[in-house]
Every structure is written in structure tokens, then in C-alpha cells.
DSSP file (Angstrom, degrees, kcal/mol; ACC not computed):
  #  RESIDUE AA STRUCTURE BP1 BP2  ACC     N-H-->O    O-->H-N    N-H-->O    O-->H-N    TCO  KAPPA ALPHA  PHI   PSI    X-CA   Y-CA   Z-CA
    1    1 A M              0   0    0      0, 0.0     3,-0.1     0, 0.0     2,-0.1   0.000 360.0 360.0 360.0 137.8    4.4    8.4  -10.3
    2    2 A A    >   -     0   0    0      4,-0.2     3,-2.0     1,-0.1    23,-0.1  -0.425 360.0 -83.0 -64.9 143.3    2.8   11.5   -8.7
    3    3 A N  T 3  S-     0   0    0      1,-0.3    -1,-0.1    -2,-0.1     3,-0.1  -0.241 107.9  -4.8 -53.0 124.5    2.6   14.4  -11.0
    4    4 A G  T 3  S+     0   0    0      1,-0.2    -1,-0.3    -3,-0.1     2,-0.2   0.546 102.2 126.9  72.2   8.1    5.8   16.4  -11.1
    5    5 A S    <   -     0   0    0     -3,-2.0    -1,-0.2     1,-0.1     2,-0.2  -0.565  57.9-120.4 -98.4 162.2    7.5   14.4   -8.4
    6    6 A S        -     0   0    0     -2,-0.2    19,-3.3    -3,-0.1     2,-0.4  -0.565  22.7-133.1 -94.4 168.0   10.9   12.7   -8.7
    7    7 A E  E     -a   25   0A   0     17,-0.2     2,-0.4    -2,-0.2    19,-0.2  -0.965  11.7-162.3-123.1 136.3   11.4    9.0   -8.2
    8    8 A T  E     -a   26   0A   0     17,-2.3    19,-3.0    -2,-0.4     2,-0.5  -0.961   7.8-159.9-115.9 134.0   14.0    7.2   -6.1
    9    9 A V  E     -a   27   0A   0     -2,-0.4     2,-0.7    17,-0.2    19,-0.2  -0.945   7.6-157.2-117.3 126.0   14.8    3.5   -6.8
   10   10 A L  E     -a   28   0A   0     17,-3.2    19,-2.9    -2,-0.5    20,-0.7  -0.920  32.5-132.3 -97.5 112.8   16.4    1.3   -4.2
   11   11 A G    >   -     0   0    0     -2,-0.7     3,-1.9    18,-0.2    20,-0.3   0.069  21.0 -94.6 -65.7 171.1   18.0   -1.5   -6.3
   12   12 A K  T 3  S+     0   0    0      1,-0.3    -1,-0.1    18,-0.2    -2,-0.0   0.741 123.3  48.7 -56.2 -31.7   17.9   -5.2   -5.8
   13   13 A N  T 3  S+     0   0    0     17,-0.1     2,-0.4     2,-0.0    -1,-0.3   0.303  91.0 101.7 -91.6   5.8   21.2   -5.3   -3.9
   14   14 A V    <   -     0   0    0     -3,-1.9    17,-2.2    -4,-0.0     2,-0.4  -0.773  48.4-171.3-100.8 135.9   20.3   -2.5   -1.5
   15   15 A R  E     -b   31   0A   0     -2,-0.4     2,-0.4    15,-0.2    17,-0.2  -0.996   8.0-169.7-124.3 122.4   19.1   -3.2    2.1
   16   16 A I  E     -b   32   0A   0     15,-2.6    17,-2.2    -2,-0.4     2,-0.4  -0.923   9.4-177.6-116.6 138.9   17.8   -0.2    4.1
   17   17 A R  E     +b   33   0A   0     -2,-0.4     2,-0.3    15,-0.2    17,-0.2  -0.975  51.8  36.5-131.0 121.1   17.1   -0.1    7.8
   18   18 A G  S    S-     0   0    0     15,-2.4     2,-0.4    -2,-0.4    17,-0.1  -0.961  93.5 -31.8 141.6-158.7   15.6    3.0    9.3
   19   19 A R        -     0   0    0     -2,-0.3     2,-0.4    15,-0.2    17,-0.2  -0.819  45.0-168.4-103.5 139.1   13.2    5.8    8.4
   20   20 A I  E     +c   36   0A   0     15,-2.6    17,-2.6    -2,-0.4     2,-0.3  -0.987  11.5 166.9-126.3 133.0   12.6    7.2    5.0
   21   21 A S  E     +c   37   0A   0     -2,-0.4     2,-0.3    15,-0.2    17,-0.2  -0.988   9.5 137.8-145.8 153.3   10.7   10.3    4.2
   22   22 A G  E     -c   38   0A   0     15,-1.7    17,-1.6    -2,-0.3    18,-0.3  -0.986  53.8-114.5-179.4 170.2   10.3   12.4    1.0
   23   23 A D  S    S+     0   0    0     -2,-0.3    15,-0.1    15,-0.2    -1,-0.1   0.623  92.3  59.0 -94.5 -19.0    8.2   14.4   -1.3
   24   24 A G  S    S-     0   0    0      1,-0.2    16,-1.1    15,-0.1    15,-0.2  -0.118  93.4 -71.9-102.2-164.4    8.7   12.1   -4.4
   25   25 A D  E     -a    7   0A   0    -19,-3.3   -17,-2.3    15,-0.2     2,-0.4  -0.561  37.8-153.9 -91.4 153.7    8.0    8.5   -5.3
   26   26 A L  E     -ad   8  42A   0     15,-2.8    17,-2.6   -19,-0.2     2,-0.5  -0.998   6.4-168.4-130.9 133.0   10.0    5.5   -3.9
   27   27 A V  E     -ad   9  43A   0    -19,-3.0   -17,-3.2    -2,-0.4     2,-0.5  -0.989   8.8-159.5-116.7 123.7   10.5    2.1   -5.6
   28   28 A V  E     +ad  10  44A   0     15,-3.1    17,-3.0    -2,-0.5    20,-0.2  -0.911  24.1 161.0-108.6 124.0   12.0   -0.6   -3.6
   29   29 A Q  S    S+     0   0    0    -19,-2.9   -18,-0.2    -2,-0.5   -17,-0.1   0.479  71.5  35.8-112.1 -10.6   13.6   -3.6   -5.4
   30   30 A G  S    S-     0   0    0    -20,-0.7    19,-2.2   -19,-0.2     2,-0.4   0.370 106.6 -45.2-109.8-119.9   15.6   -4.9   -2.5
   31   31 A S  E     -be  15  49A   0    -17,-2.2   -15,-2.6   -20,-0.3     2,-0.4  -0.972  45.2-177.6-128.8 141.9   15.0   -5.0    1.2
   32   32 A L  E     +be  16  50A   0     17,-1.7    19,-2.5    -2,-0.4     2,-0.4  -0.998   9.4 179.1-142.4 133.1   13.6   -2.5    3.6
   33   33 A E  E     +be  17  51A   0    -17,-2.2   -15,-2.4    -2,-0.4     2,-0.3  -0.953  51.6  40.8-134.9 113.2   12.9   -2.4    7.3
   34   34 A G  E    S- e   0  52A   0     17,-1.8    19,-0.7    -2,-0.4     2,-0.2  -0.875  88.5 -39.2 143.9-171.9   11.5    0.8    8.9
   35   35 A D  E     - e   0  53A   0     -2,-0.3   -15,-2.6    17,-0.2     2,-0.4  -0.586  43.7-164.8 -89.3 146.4    9.0    3.5    8.6
   36   36 A V  E     +ce  20  54A   0     17,-3.0    19,-2.6    -2,-0.2     2,-0.4  -0.993   8.3 178.2-130.9 124.5    8.3    5.2    5.2
   37   37 A T  E     +ce  21  55A   0    -17,-2.6   -15,-1.7    -2,-0.4     2,-0.3  -0.965  14.9 164.5-127.5 116.4    6.5    8.5    4.9
   38   38 A L  E     -c   22   0A   0     17,-3.1   -15,-0.2    -2,-0.4     4,-0.1  -0.930  42.0-151.5-131.9 149.4    6.1   10.0    1.4
   39   39 A R  S    S+     0   0    0    -17,-1.6   -16,-0.2    -2,-0.3   -15,-0.1   0.695  92.4  49.9 -81.7 -24.2    4.0   12.6   -0.4
   40   40 A G  S    S-     0   0    0    -16,-1.1    17,-3.0   -18,-0.3    18,-0.5   0.121 105.1 -60.2 -95.6-152.0    4.3   10.5   -3.6
   41   41 A D        -     0   0    0     16,-0.2   -15,-2.8    15,-0.2     2,-0.5  -0.687  36.7-144.4-105.0 148.0    3.7    6.9   -4.3
   42   42 A F  E     -df  26  59A   0     16,-2.6    18,-2.4    -2,-0.3     2,-0.4  -0.949  15.8-175.0-112.3 127.6    5.4    3.8   -2.8
   43   43 A T  E     -df  27  60A   0    -17,-2.6   -15,-3.1    -2,-0.5     2,-0.7  -0.990  13.8-164.5-127.4 128.8    6.1    0.6   -4.9
   44   44 A L  E     -df  28  61A   0     16,-2.7    18,-2.9    -2,-0.4    19,-0.8  -0.944  28.5-141.3-106.2 110.0    7.5   -2.6   -3.6
   45   45 A D    >   -     0   0    0    -17,-3.0     3,-2.4    -2,-0.7    19,-0.2  -0.178  29.5 -78.1 -73.0 163.2    8.6   -4.5   -6.7
   46   46 A E  T 3  S+     0   0    0      1,-0.3    17,-0.3    17,-0.1    -1,-0.2  -0.338 121.2  22.7 -56.6 134.4    8.3   -8.2   -7.3
   47   47 A G  T 3  S+     0   0    0     15,-0.4    -1,-0.3     1,-0.4     2,-0.1   0.233  98.7 119.1  90.6 -14.2   10.9  -10.1   -5.4
   48   48 A A    <   -     0   0    0     -3,-2.4    16,-2.6   -20,-0.2    -1,-0.4  -0.492  49.1-152.1 -83.0 157.8   11.4   -7.2   -2.9
   49   49 A E  E     +eg  31  64A   0    -19,-2.2   -17,-1.7    14,-0.2     2,-0.3  -0.966  14.9 174.9-129.6 145.2   10.8   -7.6    0.8
   50   50 A A  E     -eg  32  65A   0     14,-2.3    16,-2.5    -2,-0.3     2,-0.6  -0.981  26.5-169.1-150.1 140.0    9.7   -5.1    3.5
   51   51 A T  E     +eg  33  66A   0    -19,-2.5   -17,-1.8    -2,-0.3     2,-0.3  -0.901  53.8 129.5-118.5  96.0    8.8   -5.0    7.1
   52   52 A S  E     -eg  34  67A   0     14,-1.6    16,-1.6    -2,-0.6     2,-0.6  -0.950  63.9-125.3-150.0 158.1    7.5   -1.4    7.3
   53   53 A S  E     -eg  35  68A   0    -19,-0.7   -17,-3.0    -2,-0.3     2,-0.5  -0.976  40.7-161.7-104.0 117.4    4.8    1.1    8.2
   54   54 A I  E     +eg  36  69A   0     14,-3.2    16,-2.5    -2,-0.6     2,-0.4  -0.907  19.5 177.7-114.5 128.9    4.1    3.0    5.0
   55   55 A T  E     +eg  37  70A   0    -19,-2.6   -17,-3.1    -2,-0.5     2,-0.3  -0.988  30.7 131.4-125.2 116.5    2.3    6.3    4.7
   56   56 A A  E     - g   0  71A   0     14,-2.0    16,-1.5    -2,-0.4    17,-0.3  -0.949  67.3-101.7-157.0 171.7    2.0    7.5    1.1
   57   57 A R  S    S-     0   0    0    -17,-3.0    16,-3.4     1,-0.3     2,-0.3   0.981 106.6  -3.9 -64.4 -53.4   -0.2    8.9   -1.6
   58   58 A G        -     0   0    0    -18,-0.5   -16,-2.6    14,-0.2     2,-0.4  -0.950  68.8-153.4-137.5 155.7   -0.6    5.5   -3.3
   59   59 A V  E     -fh  42  75A   0     15,-2.2    17,-2.7    -2,-0.3     2,-0.5  -0.997   6.0-169.5-134.5 135.7    1.0    2.1   -2.6
   60   60 A V  E     -fh  43  76A   0    -18,-2.4   -16,-2.7    -2,-0.4     2,-0.6  -0.996   6.7-165.8-121.0 125.7    1.7   -0.9   -4.9
   61   61 A V  E     +fh  44  77A   0     15,-3.1    17,-2.9    -2,-0.5    20,-0.3  -0.948  29.7 146.2-111.8 109.1    2.7   -4.2   -3.3
   62   62 A A  S    S+     0   0    0    -18,-2.9   -15,-0.4    -2,-0.6   -17,-0.2   0.479  70.3  44.7-115.8 -10.8    4.2   -6.6   -5.9
   63   63 A G  S    S-     0   0    0    -19,-0.8    19,-2.8   -17,-0.3     2,-0.5   0.025 108.8 -60.4-103.7-147.7    6.6   -8.1   -3.4
   64   64 A A  E     +gi  49  82A   0    -16,-2.6   -14,-2.3   -19,-0.2     2,-0.4  -0.931  53.5 175.0-111.9 121.2    6.3   -9.3    0.2
   65   65 A L  E     -gi  50  83A   0     17,-2.8    19,-2.2    -2,-0.5     2,-0.5  -0.987  12.8-175.3-130.5 126.0    5.3   -6.7    2.8
   66   66 A E  E     +gi  51  84A   0    -16,-2.5   -14,-1.6    -2,-0.4     2,-0.3  -0.990  53.8  45.9-119.1 129.3    4.5   -7.1    6.5
   67   67 A G  E    S-gi  52  85A   0     17,-2.7    19,-1.4    -2,-0.5     2,-0.4  -0.983  88.7 -40.6 151.9-137.3    3.3   -4.0    8.4
   68   68 A A  E     -gi  53  86A   0    -16,-1.6   -14,-3.2    -2,-0.3     2,-0.4  -0.971  37.6-161.8-133.1 145.3    0.8   -1.3    8.0
   69   69 A I  E     +gi  54  87A   0     17,-2.5    19,-1.8    -2,-0.4     2,-0.4  -0.994   7.8 179.0-129.7 138.4   -0.2    0.9    5.0
   70   70 A Q  E     +gi  55  88A   0    -16,-2.5   -14,-2.0    -2,-0.4     2,-0.4  -0.976  15.8 173.5-132.6 121.4   -2.0    4.2    5.1
   71   71 A A  E     -gi  56  89A   0     17,-2.5    19,-0.6    -2,-0.4   -14,-0.2  -0.986  35.5-148.4-135.9 143.5   -2.6    5.8    1.7
   72   72 A D  E    S+     0   0A   0    -16,-1.5   -14,-0.2    -2,-0.4   -15,-0.2   0.738  92.2  15.4 -75.2 -23.9   -4.5    8.8    0.6
   73   73 A A  E    S-     0   0A   0    -16,-3.4    18,-1.3   -17,-0.3    17,-1.2   0.183 114.4 -15.7-117.9-123.4   -5.4    7.2   -2.7
   74   74 A E  E     - i   0  91A   0     16,-0.2   -15,-2.2    15,-0.1     2,-0.4  -0.636  41.0-160.6 -96.7 143.7   -5.2    3.6   -3.9
   75   75 A V  E     -hi  59  92A   0     16,-2.3    18,-3.0    -2,-0.3     2,-0.5  -0.987  14.7-169.9-114.8 129.3   -3.5    0.6   -2.5
   76   76 A T  E     -hi  60  93A   0    -17,-2.7   -15,-3.1    -2,-0.4     2,-0.7  -0.982  15.7-164.4-127.2 127.3   -2.9   -2.3   -4.9
   77   77 A V  E     -hi  61  94A   0     16,-2.6    18,-2.5    -2,-0.5    21,-0.2  -0.941  27.5-147.8 -99.2 109.6   -1.7   -5.8   -4.0
   78   78 A T    >   -     0   0    0    -17,-2.9     3,-1.7    -2,-0.7    21,-0.2  -0.165  29.4 -94.0 -77.9 174.5   -0.7   -7.3   -7.4
   79   79 A S  T 3  S+     0   0    0      1,-0.3    -1,-0.1    19,-0.1   -17,-0.1   0.763 129.9  43.6 -57.2 -28.6   -0.9  -11.0   -8.3
   80   80 A S  T 3  S+     0   0    0    -19,-0.1    -1,-0.3    18,-0.1   -33,-0.2   0.479  96.3 109.2 -93.9  -2.3    2.7  -11.5   -7.2
   81   81 A G    <   -     0   0    0     -3,-1.7    18,-2.4   -20,-0.3     2,-0.4  -0.422  47.5-167.4 -83.5 147.5    2.1   -9.4   -4.1
   82   82 A R  E     +ij  64  99A   0    -19,-2.8   -17,-2.8    16,-0.2     2,-0.4  -0.990  12.5 178.4-132.1 122.4    2.0  -10.8   -0.4
   83   83 A F  E     +ij  65 100A   0     16,-2.6    18,-2.3    -2,-0.4     2,-0.4  -0.983  12.3 178.2-128.9 136.3    0.8   -8.5    2.3
   84   84 A R  E     +ij  66 101A   0    -19,-2.2   -17,-2.7    -2,-0.4     2,-0.3  -0.983  51.9  40.4-135.6 125.4    0.3   -9.2    6.0
   85   85 A G  E    S-ij  67 102A   0     16,-2.3    18,-1.4    -2,-0.4     2,-0.4  -0.994  89.8 -34.5 146.0-150.7   -1.0   -6.3    8.3
   86   86 A D  E     -ij  68 103A   0    -19,-1.4   -17,-2.5    -2,-0.3     2,-0.4  -0.875  42.3-164.7-115.1 142.5   -3.4   -3.4    8.3
   87   87 A V  E     +ij  69 104A   0     16,-2.2    18,-2.5    -2,-0.4     2,-0.4  -0.992   9.0 179.3-128.2 135.6   -4.5   -1.3    5.4
   88   88 A R  E     +ij  70 105A   0    -19,-1.8   -17,-2.5    -2,-0.4     2,-0.3  -0.981  29.8 135.0-133.5 120.3   -6.3    2.1    5.6
   89   89 A A  E     -ij  71 106A   0     16,-2.0    18,-1.2    -2,-0.4   -17,-0.2  -0.989  63.3-115.6-160.6 161.8   -7.0    3.7    2.2
   90   90 A A  E    S+     0   0A   0    -17,-1.2     2,-0.3   -19,-0.6   -16,-0.2   0.843 105.4  12.3 -68.8 -34.2   -9.5    5.4   -0.1
   91   91 A Q  E     -i   74   0A   0    -18,-1.3   -16,-2.3   -20,-0.1     2,-0.4  -0.994  67.6-165.1-149.3 134.7   -9.5    2.5   -2.5
   92   92 A V  E     -i   75   0A   0     -2,-0.3     2,-0.4   -18,-0.2   -16,-0.2  -0.988   2.6-172.9-125.8 132.4   -8.1   -1.0   -2.3
   93   93 A T  E     -i   76   0A   0    -18,-3.0   -16,-2.6    -2,-0.4     2,-0.6  -0.992   1.8-173.9-123.5 124.0   -7.4   -3.5   -5.2
   94   94 A I  E     -i   77   0A   0     -2,-0.4   -16,-0.2   -18,-0.2     3,-0.1  -0.938  20.8-145.3-116.6 105.6   -6.4   -7.1   -4.5
   95   95 A E    >   -     0   0    0    -18,-2.5     3,-2.1    -2,-0.6     2,-0.1  -0.234  31.1 -85.3 -68.1 154.8   -5.6   -8.9   -7.7
   96   96 A D  T 3  S+     0   0    0      1,-0.3    -1,-0.1     3,-0.0     3,-0.1  -0.379 118.4  28.2 -57.4 132.9   -6.3  -12.5   -8.3
   97   97 A G  T 3  S+     0   0    0      1,-0.4    -1,-0.3    -3,-0.1   -18,-0.1   0.115  91.8 127.6  99.8 -22.0   -3.3  -14.5   -7.0
   98   98 A A    <   -     0   0    0     -3,-2.1     2,-0.5   -21,-0.2    -1,-0.4  -0.281  55.8-133.5 -65.8 154.3   -2.4  -12.0   -4.4
   99   99 A V  E     +j   82   0A   0    -18,-2.4   -16,-2.6   -21,-0.2     2,-0.4  -0.957  27.6 174.4-108.8 123.3   -1.9  -13.0   -0.8
  100  100 A F  E     +j   83   0A   0     -2,-0.5     2,-0.4   -18,-0.2   -16,-0.2  -0.969   7.1 167.7-136.0 118.3   -3.7  -10.7    1.7
  101  101 A A  E     +j   84   0A   0    -18,-2.3   -16,-2.3    -2,-0.4     2,-0.3  -0.970  47.9  46.1-128.8 109.9   -3.8  -11.4    5.5
  102  102 A G  E    S-j   85   0A   0     -2,-0.4     2,-0.3   -18,-0.2   -16,-0.2  -0.994  85.5 -41.0 157.5-161.4   -4.9   -8.6    7.7
  103  103 A R  E     -j   86   0A   0    -18,-1.4   -16,-2.2    -2,-0.3     2,-0.4  -0.808  40.0-156.7-108.0 147.1   -7.4   -5.8    8.3
  104  104 A L  E     +j   87   0A   0     -2,-0.3     2,-0.5   -18,-0.2   -16,-0.2  -0.987  11.3 180.0-129.5 126.9   -8.8   -3.5    5.7
  105  105 A D  E     +j   88   0A   0    -18,-2.5   -16,-2.0    -2,-0.4     2,-0.4  -0.897  19.8 161.9-125.9  97.8  -10.3   -0.1    6.4
  106  106 A A  E     -j   89   0A   0     -2,-0.5     2,-0.5   -18,-0.2   -16,-0.2  -0.932  35.6-128.7-123.2 145.8  -11.5    1.5    3.2
  107  107 A E        +     0   0    0    -18,-1.2     2,-0.3    -2,-0.4    -2,-0.0  -0.797  44.7 143.8 -92.1 126.7  -13.8    4.4    2.6
  108  108 A F        -     0   0    0     -2,-0.5     2,-0.5   -17,-0.1   -17,-0.0  -0.983  45.9-112.4-154.1 160.6  -16.6    3.7    0.2
  109  109 A D        -     0   0    0     -2,-0.3    -2,-0.0     1,-0.0     0, 0.0  -0.868  31.9-125.1 -98.0 131.6  -20.3    4.5   -0.5
  110  110 A L        -     0   0    0     -2,-0.5     5,-0.1     1,-0.1    -1,-0.0  -0.419  31.4-104.5 -67.3 145.3  -22.8    1.7   -0.3
  111  111 A P    >>  -     0   0    0      0, 0.0     3,-1.9     0, 0.0     4,-0.7  -0.439  34.2-112.2 -65.4 149.7  -25.0    1.2   -3.3
  112  112 A P  G >4 S+     0   0    0      0, 0.0     3,-1.3     0, 0.0    -2,-0.1   0.849 115.1  60.8 -53.8 -38.6  -28.5    2.5   -2.7
  113  113 A E  G 34 S+     0   0    0      1,-0.3    -3,-0.0     3,-0.0     0, 0.0   0.748 104.7  50.4 -64.4 -22.1  -30.0   -1.0   -2.7
  114  114 A L  G <4 S+     0   0    0     -3,-1.9     2,-0.3     2,-0.0    -1,-0.3   0.577  94.9  88.0 -91.3  -7.7  -27.9   -1.9    0.3
  115  115 A M    <<  +     0   0    0     -3,-1.3     2,-0.3    -4,-0.7     0, 0.0  -0.701  51.6 167.3 -91.2 141.1  -28.8    1.2    2.3
  116  116 A S        -     0   0    0     -2,-0.3     3,-0.1     0, 0.0     5,-0.0  -0.956  41.1 -91.1-145.6 162.8  -31.9    1.1    4.6
  117  117 A E    >   -     0   0    0     -2,-0.3     3,-1.7     1,-0.1     2,-0.0  -0.505  55.1 -94.0 -73.1 145.1  -33.2    3.3    7.3
  118  118 A P  T 3  S+     0   0    0      0, 0.0    -1,-0.1     0, 0.0     3,-0.1  -0.354 111.2  13.9 -55.2 132.7  -32.1    2.4   10.8
  119  119 A G  T 3  S+     0   0    0      1,-0.2     2,-0.5    -3,-0.1    -2,-0.1   0.372  98.4 116.9  84.0  -6.8  -34.7    0.1   12.5
  120  120 A K    <   -     0   0    0     -3,-1.7     2,-0.3     2,-0.0    -1,-0.2  -0.858  55.2-148.5 -99.5 125.5  -36.5   -0.7    9.2
  121  121 A R              0   0    0     -2,-0.5    -4,-0.1     1,-0.1     0, 0.0  -0.689 360.0 360.0 -95.1 146.8  -36.3   -4.3    8.1
  122  122 A R              0   0    0     -2,-0.3    -1,-0.1    -6,-0.0    -2,-0.0   0.397 360.0 360.0 -98.8 360.0  -36.3   -5.4    4.5
């Protein structure tokens, strides 16, 4: 949970269709279809399903998500998670057993041994 933010939980029997936005964290245990924009973290629990475009500080996918993710911090697809779509994040973790099908756009620094001057062959 983001520091000092509140958490909203959408239970297993809840189905949401539409747009969700907020300053806190959101945990989805049921079904979600639509856009989500948060200043906090988004978590899709194991057994939950979503077809969504997610913009949040951090994202954890433990259920099944189809769509797009844009995160300021880390995106984690857990061992029980299934994701299909595009991810753009500062850091991405895909655990053993997770299913990931899509494009990944992550910002990272190459180790010095992989960097070379343009036009110079190794």
C-alpha cells in the first residue's frame, strides 16, 4: 500500500464495469472491466479477472488481466498471474509460473560490459 493512502477492496462477488479513479490503493478480488487511474497501487488478487487499462503507482497481477498497464514504480506478475497486453513501467517482475503474453517497455540501465561506443565492434 502506498504510504498514507487508503485501500479500497472490491470483493469476490463484485463486478464493476466503467472507469475508476482515486488517490488510494485498489484491490480487486472479483471482476473488472474498464479504465483504472490511481495515485496508489493496484492489485488484482488470485482468482480475479479484469479487462482494463491500468495506470497506477505500482501494479500486482495475481489473477487474469487483459489490457494495458502503465506504472510509475514496479509491476509484478505473480506465479498465479496471467497477463496479456502491454506493460510500461520502471521495473517489471515476472515470477516463475506466471503467464505473460505481450509487449514490455521498461526503463533500465545496461551493465557497463554491454555498453559500447556506436560503430565500435567488440
